[in-house]
C-alpha positions in Angstrom: 26.3 -30.7 -0.2 25.9 -28.9 3.2 22.4 -28.2 4.7 22.8 -24.8 5.4 23.4 -23.9 1.6 20.1 -25.8 1.0 18.7 -24.2 3.3 19.1 -20.6 1.7 18.9 -21.9 -2.2 15.5 -23.2 -0.6 14.8 -19.7 0.6 15.1 -18.5 -2.7 12.8 -21.1 -4.3 10.1 -20.7 -2.4 9.1 -17.9 -4.3 7.5 -21.2 -6.1 5.6 -22.6 -3.7 5.7 -20.7 -0.1 7.1 -17.1 -1.2 6.3 -15.4 2.3 6.2 -18.1 5.0 9.2 -20.1 4.4 12.3 -17.1 4.6 10.4 -16.3 7.9 10.4 -19.9 9.4 13.9 -20.5 8.5 15.2 -16.7 9.8 13.7 -17.3 13.0 14.4 -21.0 13.3 18.4 -21.2 12.1 21.1 -19.8 13.9 23.5 -19.5 10.7 24.6 -16.4 10.3 24.8 -16.9 6.6 21.2 -18.7 6.2 19.7 -15.6 8.0 21.7 -13.2 5.5 20.3 -15.1 2.6 16.6 -15.6 4.3 16.3 -11.9 4.4 17.3 -11.3 0.9 15.2 -13.5 -0.4 12.1 -12.4 1.9 12.4 -8.9 0.9 12.5 -10.0 -2.5 9.2 -11.9 -1.9 7.7 -8.9 -0.1 8.3 -6.6 -3.0 5.4 -7.9 -5.3 3.7 -8.1 -2.7 3.7 -4.4 -2.0 2.9 -3.5 -5.2 0.0 -5.5 -5.9 -1.4 -3.6 -2.8 -1.1 -0.7 -4.7 -2.4 -2.1 -7.7 -5.6 -2.7 -6.0 -5.4 0.8 -4.6 -4.7 1.7 -8.1 -7.5 -0.3 -9.2 -10.1 1.0 -6.8 -9.3 4.9 -8.1 -10.1 3.9 -11.8 -13.5 1.8 -10.6 -14.6 5.3 -9.0 -13.3 7.4 -11.9 -15.4 5.0 -14.2 -19.1 5.3 -12.1 -18.2 9.0 -11.9 -18.5 9.1 -15.6 -21.5 6.8 -15.6 -23.4 8.7 -13.5 -23.0 11.4 -15.4 -20.8 13.7 -13.6 -19.2 16.5 -15.2 -15.8 15.5 -16.5 -12.8 17.6 -18.3 -11.8 15.1 -20.7 -13.5 12.5 -23.2 -11.6 9.5 -24.4 -9.4 7.0 -21.6 -7.5 9.4 -19.3 -5.0 8.3 -16.5 -7.5 6.2 -14.5 -9.3 4.3 -17.1 -5.3 3.4 -18.3 -3.5 2.5 -14.8 -4.8 -0.9 -14.1 -3.7 -2.0 -18.1 -0.7 0.0 -17.4 -0.2 -1.8 -13.7 -0.9 -5.1 -14.6 2.0 -5.1 -17.7 4.6 -3.6 -14.9 3.7 -6.3 -13.0 4.2 -8.9 -14.4 7.4 -7.7 -15.8 8.2 -7.1 -12.5 7.7 -10.4 -11.1 9.0 -12.4 -14.2 12.4 -10.3 -13.0 12.1 -11.6 -9.0 11.6 -14.8 -10.1 14.1 -14.9 -12.6 16.5 -12.9 -9.9 15.4 -16.0 -7.0 16.3 -18.2 -9.6 19.8 -16.9 -10.3 20.6 -16.2 -6.4 19.2 -19.9 -5.7 21.7 -21.4 -7.9 24.3 -19.5 -6.8 24.2 -20.3 -3.3 24.3 -24.1 -4.2 26.9 -23.8 -6.3 
């Protein structure tokens, strides 16, 4: 097995131990075009959950503001659960499914590179 295949596969498998760090390091250290290609692909696949997680923190913040406005006695048009009360649960479900899909995709790509 060649070292370039091993490095390219390691970029994908780094989702388990160094998701953002290892593909960036390998991208800047190596001169091989094939390894750089796989490092970029794996970095993008590792960045997607990170960006969505940041968006989730924003959603959670809005839901907390909505919850505190209800507790402070500010008038609200709807009683019961609104979107901002359910948003953290919906986000957690969507984020979990997306993360599992991305991990499986990275495993499949890493195995394909090794073959």
